[in-house]
C-alpha positions as CSV (number, residue, x, y, z in Angstrom):
1,M,126.4,-1.6,-127.4
2,T,126.0,-4.7,-129.6
3,L,127.3,-8.2,-129.2
4,Y,126.9,-9.4,-132.8
5,D,129.8,-7.4,-134.2
6,S,132.5,-9.9,-133.1
7,K,132.6,-13.7,-132.6
8,K,134.3,-13.2,-129.1
9,K,131.3,-11.1,-127.9
10,L,128.9,-13.6,-129.4
11,A,130.7,-16.5,-127.7
12,L,130.5,-14.5,-124.4
13,A,126.7,-14.0,-124.9
14,G,126.2,-17.7,-125.5
15,A,128.3,-18.6,-122.5
16,V,126.3,-16.3,-120.2
17,C,123.0,-17.8,-121.5
18,G,124.4,-21.3,-121.0
19,I,125.4,-20.4,-117.4
20,V,121.9,-19.1,-116.8
21,A,120.3,-22.3,-118.1
22,A,122.8,-24.4,-116.0
23,I,122.0,-22.5,-112.8
24,L,118.2,-22.8,-113.3
25,A,118.6,-26.5,-114.0
26,F,120.7,-26.9,-110.8
27,M,118.1,-24.9,-108.8
28,G,115.1,-27.1,-109.8
29,N,114.0,-26.8,-113.4
30,P,113.1,-30.1,-115.0
31,A,116.0,-32.5,-115.8
32,N,117.5,-32.1,-119.3
33,M,115.2,-29.2,-119.9
34,A,116.7,-26.2,-118.0
35,F,115.3,-23.6,-120.3
36,C,112.8,-24.6,-123.0
37,I,110.7,-22.0,-124.8
38,A,108.1,-24.4,-126.1
39,C,107.7,-26.3,-122.8
40,F,107.6,-23.2,-120.7
41,V,105.0,-21.5,-122.9
42,R,103.0,-24.7,-122.7
43,D,103.2,-24.6,-118.9
44,M,102.1,-20.9,-118.9
45,A,99.2,-21.8,-121.2
46,G,98.2,-24.5,-118.7
47,S,98.4,-22.1,-115.8
48,M,95.8,-19.9,-117.4
49,G,93.5,-22.9,-118.0
50,M,94.1,-23.0,-121.8
51,H,94.6,-26.8,-121.4
52,Q,93.8,-29.2,-118.6
53,A,97.0,-31.3,-118.4
54,E,97.6,-31.0,-114.7
55,V,101.3,-32.0,-114.8
56,V,102.3,-29.1,-117.1
57,Q,100.7,-26.0,-115.5
58,Y,103.0,-23.3,-114.1
59,A,103.4,-19.6,-114.9
60,R,107.1,-19.7,-115.9
61,P,108.9,-16.5,-114.8
62,E,111.6,-17.3,-117.3
63,I,109.2,-16.5,-120.2
64,V,108.2,-13.2,-118.6
65,G,111.8,-12.4,-118.0
66,L,112.8,-13.0,-121.6
67,V,110.2,-10.6,-122.9
68,L,110.9,-7.9,-120.3
69,G,114.7,-8.4,-120.5
70,A,114.5,-7.7,-124.3
71,F,112.1,-4.8,-123.7
72,I,114.3,-3.1,-121.1
73,I,117.6,-3.5,-122.9
74,S,116.1,-2.4,-126.2
75,V,114.7,0.8,-124.6
76,A,117.9,1.5,-122.8
77,T,120.0,1.1,-125.9
78,K,117.5,2.9,-128.2
79,E,116.8,-0.2,-130.2
80,Y,113.1,-0.4,-129.3
81,R,110.9,-0.1,-132.5
82,S,107.2,-0.5,-132.4
83,T,106.3,-2.2,-135.7
84,A,103.4,-4.2,-137.1
85,G,101.4,-5.1,-140.2
86,S,103.0,-8.0,-141.9
87,S,100.6,-11.0,-142.5
88,P,99.4,-11.4,-138.9
89,M,97.1,-14.4,-139.3
90,I,99.8,-16.3,-141.2
91,R,102.2,-15.6,-138.4
92,F,99.7,-16.8,-135.9
93,V,99.4,-20.1,-137.8
94,L,103.2,-20.4,-138.0
95,G,103.4,-20.0,-134.3
96,M,100.9,-22.8,-133.9
97,I,103.0,-25.0,-136.3
98,I,106.2,-24.2,-134.4
99,M,104.6,-25.3,-131.1
100,I,103.0,-28.5,-132.5
101,G,106.3,-29.6,-134.1
102,S,108.1,-28.8,-130.8
103,L,105.7,-30.8,-128.7
104,V,105.8,-33.8,-131.0
105,F,109.6,-33.7,-130.6
106,L,109.3,-32.6,-127.0
107,G,111.3,-29.4,-127.0
108,C,112.1,-26.3,-128.9
109,P,115.4,-25.7,-130.7
110,L,116.9,-24.3,-127.5
111,R,116.0,-27.5,-125.6
112,M,117.2,-29.6,-128.5
113,I,120.7,-28.1,-128.0
114,I,120.4,-28.6,-124.2
115,R,119.3,-32.2,-124.7
116,M,122.3,-32.8,-127.1
117,S,124.6,-31.4,-124.4
118,A,123.3,-34.0,-122.0
119,G,124.0,-37.0,-124.3
120,D,120.4,-37.4,-125.6
121,L,121.0,-39.1,-129.0
122,N,117.3,-38.4,-129.9
123,A,118.1,-34.7,-130.0
124,W,121.0,-35.3,-132.3
125,V,118.7,-37.2,-134.7
126,A,116.1,-34.4,-134.5
127,L,118.9,-31.9,-135.4
128,I,118.9,-33.5,-138.9
129,G,115.2,-32.6,-139.3
130,F,115.7,-29.1,-138.0
131,I,118.6,-28.4,-140.4
132,L,116.5,-29.7,-143.3
133,G,113.5,-27.6,-142.3
134,V,115.6,-24.5,-142.0
135,G,117.2,-25.3,-145.3
136,T,113.8,-25.7,-147.0
137,G,112.6,-22.4,-145.6
138,T,115.8,-20.7,-146.7
139,L,115.4,-22.1,-150.2
140,M,111.8,-20.7,-150.3
141,L,113.2,-17.3,-149.2
142,K,115.7,-17.3,-152.0
143,N,112.9,-18.1,-154.4
144,G,110.9,-15.0,-153.3
145,T,108.8,-16.1,-150.3
146,S,108.0,-13.1,-148.1
147,L,105.3,-12.3,-145.5
148,G,105.7,-8.6,-146.3
149,R,107.2,-5.6,-144.6
150,A,106.3,-4.4,-141.2
151,H,105.7,-0.6,-140.6
152,E,106.2,1.6,-137.6
153,T,103.2,2.0,-135.3
154,N,102.3,3.8,-132.1
155,K,105.0,3.1,-129.6
156,S,102.6,1.8,-127.1
157,S,101.5,-0.9,-129.5
158,G,104.8,-2.7,-129.4
159,S,104.8,-2.9,-125.6
160,V,101.4,-4.7,-125.3
161,L,103.0,-8.2,-124.9
162,S,105.5,-6.9,-122.3
163,V,102.6,-5.5,-120.3
164,I,100.6,-8.7,-120.6
165,M,103.7,-10.7,-119.4
166,A,104.2,-8.4,-116.4
167,G,100.5,-8.9,-115.6
168,I,100.8,-12.7,-115.7
169,L,103.7,-12.5,-113.3
170,L,101.7,-10.3,-110.9
171,L,98.8,-12.7,-111.0
172,A,101.1,-15.6,-110.3
173,V,102.8,-13.9,-107.4
174,C,100.0,-12.0,-105.8
175,T,96.9,-14.2,-106.4
176,S,95.8,-17.8,-106.5
177,L,94.0,-17.4,-109.9
178,L,96.6,-19.3,-111.9
179,K,97.0,-23.0,-111.8
180,A,100.2,-24.7,-110.7
181,S,101.1,-28.4,-111.0
182,E,101.6,-30.5,-107.9
183,A,103.4,-33.3,-109.8
184,G,105.2,-33.7,-113.0
185,P,107.4,-31.2,-115.0
186,G,105.2,-28.3,-114.0
187,S,105.9,-28.8,-110.4
188,M,109.7,-28.7,-111.0
189,H,111.0,-25.2,-111.0
190,A,113.7,-22.9,-109.7
191,P,112.7,-20.2,-107.1
192,I,110.6,-17.5,-108.7
193,I,113.2,-14.7,-108.2
194,A,116.0,-16.9,-109.7
195,S,113.8,-17.8,-112.6
196,L,112.8,-14.2,-113.3
197,L,116.4,-12.9,-113.0
198,G,117.6,-15.7,-115.2
199,G,115.0,-14.8,-117.8
200,L,115.9,-11.1,-117.7
201,V,119.6,-11.8,-118.2
202,F,119.0,-14.4,-120.9
203,G,116.6,-12.0,-122.7
204,A,119.0,-9.1,-122.6
205,F,121.9,-11.1,-123.9
206,A,119.7,-12.8,-126.5
207,Q,118.5,-9.4,-127.7
208,K,122.0,-7.9,-128.0
209,S,123.5,-10.9,-129.7
210,R,120.4,-11.6,-132.0
211,M,120.5,-15.2,-130.9
212,C,118.4,-17.4,-133.1
213,F,118.7,-21.1,-133.7
214,A,117.0,-21.1,-137.1
215,G,118.7,-17.8,-138.0
216,G,122.2,-19.3,-137.4
217,I,121.7,-22.1,-139.8
218,R,119.9,-19.8,-142.3
219,D,122.8,-17.4,-142.3
220,V,125.2,-20.3,-143.1
221,I,123.2,-21.4,-146.1
222,L,122.4,-17.9,-147.4
223,M,125.7,-16.0,-146.7
224,K,128.2,-18.7,-145.4
225,N,128.1,-16.6,-142.2
226,F,128.8,-18.7,-139.1
227,D,128.6,-15.9,-136.5
228,L,125.2,-16.8,-134.9
229,L,126.3,-20.4,-134.6
230,T,129.1,-19.1,-132.3
231,V,126.4,-18.1,-129.7
232,I,124.8,-21.5,-129.9
233,G,128.1,-23.3,-129.8
234,A,129.2,-21.5,-126.6
235,L,125.9,-22.3,-124.9
236,F,126.3,-25.9,-125.9
237,V,129.8,-26.1,-124.4
238,V,128.7,-24.5,-121.1
239,M,125.8,-27.0,-120.8
240,L,128.0,-29.9,-121.7
241,V,130.5,-29.0,-119.0
242,F,127.7,-28.6,-116.5
243,N,126.1,-31.9,-117.4
244,I,129.4,-33.8,-117.2
245,A,130.4,-32.1,-113.9
246,T,127.0,-32.9,-112.3
247,S,126.8,-36.4,-113.6
248,R,123.8,-35.5,-115.7
249,F,125.4,-36.5,-119.0
250,V,123.9,-39.9,-120.1
251,L,124.6,-41.0,-123.6
252,G,121.8,-43.0,-125.1
253,F,118.3,-43.1,-126.6
254,N,115.6,-44.6,-124.3
255,T,116.7,-42.8,-121.1
256,P,113.9,-42.4,-118.5
257,G,113.3,-39.1,-116.8
258,I,114.5,-36.7,-119.5
259,I,111.2,-36.2,-121.2
260,A,112.1,-37.5,-124.7
261,H,111.1,-40.4,-127.0
262,S,113.0,-42.4,-129.6
263,E,110.6,-42.5,-132.5
264,H,113.3,-41.1,-134.9
265,L,111.1,-40.3,-137.9
266,W,108.7,-38.2,-135.8
267,N,111.6,-36.4,-134.0
268,I,113.0,-35.5,-137.4
269,L,109.6,-34.5,-138.9
270,G,108.6,-32.5,-135.8
271,M,111.8,-30.5,-135.9
272,Y,111.6,-30.2,-139.7
273,A,108.2,-28.4,-139.2
274,V,109.7,-26.2,-136.5
275,G,112.7,-25.2,-138.7
276,F,110.6,-24.6,-141.8
277,A,108.0,-22.5,-139.9
278,A,110.6,-20.6,-138.0
279,V,112.4,-19.4,-141.1
280,L,109.1,-18.3,-142.7
281,A,108.1,-16.5,-139.5
282,G,111.5,-14.8,-139.2
283,G,112.9,-16.6,-136.1
284,C,112.8,-19.5,-133.7
285,P,110.5,-19.4,-130.6
286,L,113.2,-17.7,-128.5
287,R,113.8,-15.1,-131.2
288,Q,110.1,-14.4,-131.5
289,L,109.8,-13.6,-127.8
290,I,112.9,-11.3,-128.0
291,L,111.5,-9.5,-131.1
292,A,108.1,-9.1,-129.4
293,G,109.9,-7.6,-126.4
294,Q,111.7,-5.1,-128.5
295,G,108.5,-3.9,-130.1
296,S,107.4,-6.3,-133.0
297,S,103.7,-6.9,-132.9
298,D,104.2,-9.4,-135.8
299,S,106.3,-11.5,-133.4
300,A,103.8,-10.9,-130.6
301,V,101.1,-12.5,-132.8
302,T,103.5,-15.4,-133.5
303,V,103.9,-15.8,-129.7
304,L,100.1,-15.9,-129.3
305,G,100.1,-18.6,-131.9
306,L,102.6,-20.5,-129.7
307,F,100.2,-20.3,-126.8
308,F,97.2,-21.4,-128.9
309,G,99.3,-24.3,-130.4
310,A,100.2,-25.4,-126.9
311,A,96.6,-25.5,-125.9
312,L,95.7,-27.5,-129.0
313,C,98.5,-30.0,-128.4
314,H,97.2,-31.0,-125.0
315,N,93.5,-30.6,-125.6
316,L,93.6,-32.7,-128.8
317,G,96.3,-35.2,-127.8
318,L,99.0,-34.0,-130.2
319,A,101.9,-33.9,-127.7
320,S,104.2,-36.9,-127.5
321,S,104.9,-38.9,-124.3
322,G,108.4,-39.2,-122.8
323,T,110.2,-42.4,-121.9
324,A,109.6,-43.2,-118.3
325,M,110.1,-45.9,-115.7
326,N,107.1,-47.8,-114.3
327,A,107.2,-47.2,-110.6
328,E,105.6,-50.6,-109.8
329,T,107.5,-52.9,-112.2
330,S,110.7,-50.8,-112.6
331,E,110.4,-51.4,-116.3
332,I,111.2,-48.7,-118.9
333,V,108.2,-47.6,-120.8
334,A,109.2,-46.1,-124.2
335,G,107.8,-42.7,-125.1
336,A,106.1,-42.1,-128.4
337,A,104.5,-39.7,-130.7
338,T,100.7,-40.0,-130.7
339,P,98.7,-40.9,-133.8
340,N,97.0,-37.4,-133.6
341,G,100.4,-35.8,-133.3
342,K,101.8,-37.6,-136.4
343,I,98.8,-36.5,-138.5
344,A,99.2,-32.9,-137.2
345,V,102.9,-32.8,-138.1
346,I,102.2,-33.9,-141.7
347,I,99.4,-31.2,-141.9
348,C,101.8,-28.6,-140.5
349,I,104.5,-29.4,-143.1
350,I,101.9,-29.2,-145.9
351,V,100.7,-25.8,-144.6
352,C,104.2,-24.5,-144.5
353,F,104.6,-25.3,-148.2
354,V,101.3,-23.7,-149.0
355,I,102.3,-20.5,-147.1
356,A,105.7,-20.5,-148.9
357,F,104.3,-20.9,-152.4
358,T,101.4,-18.5,-151.9
359,N,103.3,-15.6,-150.3
360,K,105.7,-14.1,-152.8
361,R,107.3,-10.7,-153.2
362,E,105.5,-8.6,-155.9
363,A,108.6,-8.5,-158.1
364,V,108.7,-12.3,-158.1
365,K,105.0,-12.7,-158.9
366,K,105.5,-10.6,-162.0
């Protein structure tokens, strides 16, 4: 069974994923975040002590569920393929770049759409950068950029990340080894069972629909195919209805409490880096987790890059701050990209161009 062979099925998949995100937001996930791959991977990295930012440490069951959901559904439908061997270190670096760009913007492409549905105008501005980044990456693909082909490997190799994720979940549930925030976004979460089930459902539908935020725009540019945008559009509509119905829709820029900032240039450049790197790597952060679940060791390496990038962001002060309200003065304190984060984004964009120009198909090189 596939969901990508008709727009109605794709819209259904997007609606289901939107409902999952809405339920998790209603049950306690951070406001205007609901389901963010970058933020949740960052929280997981913190729970394992990879960074020491105490307000963003929590082993998010949603991430575990995404990988396991994709693994289970791909095995059940005979789509599981254990593959590896295509430019692993470059993919690791691209994972780092995707995370750095995301945390300068304060969200992955999925959260960008969720923020847009809640009236956050900063996310609409960042969409410009994301489209331009995907467009740049797509142009590079058309001109011969390629990280090479992956090859089939031992079946157990493709399941390693799924096993690791299951192990992290067991540690979180059965031991006190992992860290958990007592305040801040890391302390805000839906019940573990709901989060895990939500991740499993989201992962299964994302795998069957081939949901990818970078891929949707890439397909429009390359083939004038709007199918994958149907999934994203349906998710957006569901979240828009949810936000309006629950009075969470607030149209504006400097809105406290939604973990966002209004430095437009750096929102654009942050998501430009994310879009560019995602196309080169073969998928957005969500897609990388799904591909890793269905057996791609190349995507698993990219996911490891996401974790390492998250650690760098908080250990080196690259992550932006969100607009907040001062509890003592009741004044709004504007969020901002950090100086270190700005430098990092510029470096990330340069590295993307270097990767694009130095990795060409053999036929193009000749």
